[in-house]
C-alpha positions in Angstrom: 94.1 -14.1 -72.0 91.3 -11.6 -71.8 89.9 -10.2 -68.5 86.7 -8.2 -67.8 83.3 -8.8 -69.4 82.9 -11.7 -71.7 82.8 -10.8 -75.4 79.5 -10.9 -77.2 80.1 -12.4 -80.7 83.1 -14.6 -81.3 84.2 -17.2 -83.9 84.7 -20.2 -81.6 86.2 -22.3 -84.4 88.8 -19.7 -85.1 89.7 -19.5 -81.4 90.0 -23.2 -81.3 92.3 -23.2 -84.3 94.5 -20.7 -82.5 94.2 -22.5 -79.1 93.1 -19.3 -77.4 91.9 -18.8 -73.8 89.4 -16.2 -72.6 88.3 -15.5 -69.1 85.8 -13.0 -67.9 82.6 -12.3 -66.1 78.9 -12.2 -67.0 76.7 -9.9 -65.1 73.0 -10.7 -64.3 71.9 -8.2 -66.9 73.6 -10.5 -69.5 71.7 -13.5 -68.2 68.1 -12.8 -68.9 66.8 -16.4 -68.9 68.5 -16.9 -65.5 66.6 -13.9 -64.2 63.3 -15.1 -65.6 63.8 -18.4 -63.9 63.9 -16.6 -60.5 67.6 -17.0 -60.0 69.7 -14.1 -58.8 73.5 -13.6 -58.7 75.4 -12.5 -55.6 78.3 -11.3 -57.9 78.9 -11.6 -61.6 79.5 -15.2 -62.8 83.1 -15.9 -63.7 84.1 -18.1 -66.6 87.3 -19.5 -68.2 87.1 -20.8 -71.7 89.9 -22.9 -73.3 89.6 -23.4 -77.1 91.4 -26.2 -79.0 91.1 -28.9 -81.7 91.1 -32.6 -80.7 92.9 -35.4 -82.6 89.8 -35.9 -84.8 89.9 -32.2 -85.9 86.8 -31.2 -83.9 86.6 -27.7 -82.5 86.6 -28.1 -78.7 85.5 -25.6 -76.1 86.3 -26.3 -72.4 84.3 -24.1 -70.0 84.8 -23.7 -66.3 82.1 -21.5 -64.7 81.6 -20.4 -61.1 78.7 -18.3 -59.7 77.1 -17.7 -56.4 73.4 -17.7 -57.0 70.3 -16.8 -54.9 67.7 -19.5 -55.0 64.4 -20.2 -53.1 64.7 -22.9 -50.5 62.0 -25.5 -51.2 61.7 -26.3 -47.5 61.2 -22.9 -46.0 60.6 -20.8 -49.1 63.2 -18.3 -48.0 66.2 -17.1 -49.9 69.4 -19.1 -49.9 72.7 -18.7 -51.6 74.6 -21.6 -53.3 77.8 -21.8 -55.2 77.5 -23.4 -58.6 80.6 -24.7 -60.3 80.5 -26.4 -63.7 83.2 -27.8 -65.9 82.1 -28.8 -69.4 83.9 -30.0 -72.6 81.9 -29.1 -75.7 82.4 -29.7 -79.4 81.3 -27.1 -81.8 78.8 -28.5 -84.3 76.5 -27.1 -87.0 73.3 -29.2 -86.5 71.6 -32.1 -84.7 73.0 -34.7 -87.1 76.5 -33.7 -86.1 75.5 -34.0 -82.4 74.5 -37.7 -82.9 78.0 -38.5 -84.1 79.8 -37.0 -81.2 81.5 -39.3 -78.6 79.9 -39.3 -75.2 82.8 -37.4 -73.7 81.7 -34.2 -75.5 78.6 -32.1 -75.0 77.2 -30.7 -78.3 77.5 -26.9 -78.8 75.5 -25.9 -81.8 77.0 -22.7 -83.2 76.8 -20.9 -86.5 79.5 -18.4 -87.5 79.7 -16.6 -84.2 78.6 -17.3 -80.6 78.0 -15.3 -77.4 80.0 -16.6 -74.5 77.4 -15.2 -72.0 74.8 -17.5 -73.6 77.0 -20.5 -72.9 77.6 -19.3 -69.3 73.8 -18.9 -68.8 73.0 -22.3 -70.2 75.5 -24.1 -68.0 74.3 -22.3 -64.9 70.7 -23.2 -65.7 71.7 -26.8 -66.1 73.6 -26.7 -62.7 70.7 -25.4 -60.6 69.5 -28.2 -58.3 65.9 -29.4 -58.9 64.9 -28.8 -55.2 67.4 -26.4 -53.6 67.3 -26.5 -49.7 69.3 -25.1 -46.9 72.0 -27.5 -45.6 70.8 -26.9 -42.0 67.3 -27.3 -40.6 65.4 -24.3 -41.8 61.9 -24.9 -40.5 59.9 -21.7 -39.9 57.9 -20.7 -36.9 54.6 -21.1 -38.9 55.7 -24.6 -39.8 56.5 -25.4 -36.2 53.1 -24.3 -35.1 51.5 -26.4 -37.9 53.4 -29.4 -36.7 52.4 -28.7 -33.1 56.0 -28.9 -32.0 57.8 -25.9 -30.6 61.2 -27.6 -31.1 60.7 -27.8 -34.9 61.7 -31.4 -34.9 59.4 -34.4 -34.8 60.6 -36.9 -32.2 63.3 -34.6 -30.9 62.9 -36.1 -27.4 64.3 -39.5 -28.5 63.1 -42.6 -30.1 59.4 -43.2 -30.3 58.2 -46.6 -29.2 57.5 -49.0 -32.1 53.8 -49.8 -32.6 54.8 -53.5 -32.7 56.3 -53.3 -29.2 52.8 -54.2 -27.8 52.8 -57.3 -29.9 56.2 -58.3 -28.7 55.0 -58.0 -25.1 51.9 -60.2 -25.8 54.1 -62.9 -27.4 56.2 -63.3 -24.3 
């Protein structure tokens, strides 16, 4: 098993035939599309790749990727960190026609002769980013509190607001 930085160009089919395992890290400098999407890394992303062949003779790549990323909270527009963990089982294929014939348990991985493991890590992290990342706790800002006209930062923080239909209930009785 290999440690350190992920290798650049590998023959994934050859690794699957030998049932190899590779683990390593990918630095933010190796993940250009992630950077251009406005995502940062707290530390290098770690990945473990297991290569094998299945009973049908397909070349299989199992990837487990973990990264702590810096995202923009969509509620307060401040920075937030979030741990992304993915586990994917992919089948190496040559083209889109092969992808259509894969069972649903496999994700297609179109590769030619060699592949860059950092590219796979980057793709999986991009897919794992939530559509609207938000802090788990209430993250309303002072400016938002002022705009709401509520110093507490919570609407109806004092308790339940009376129903507008309560007046009708009183008239009925």
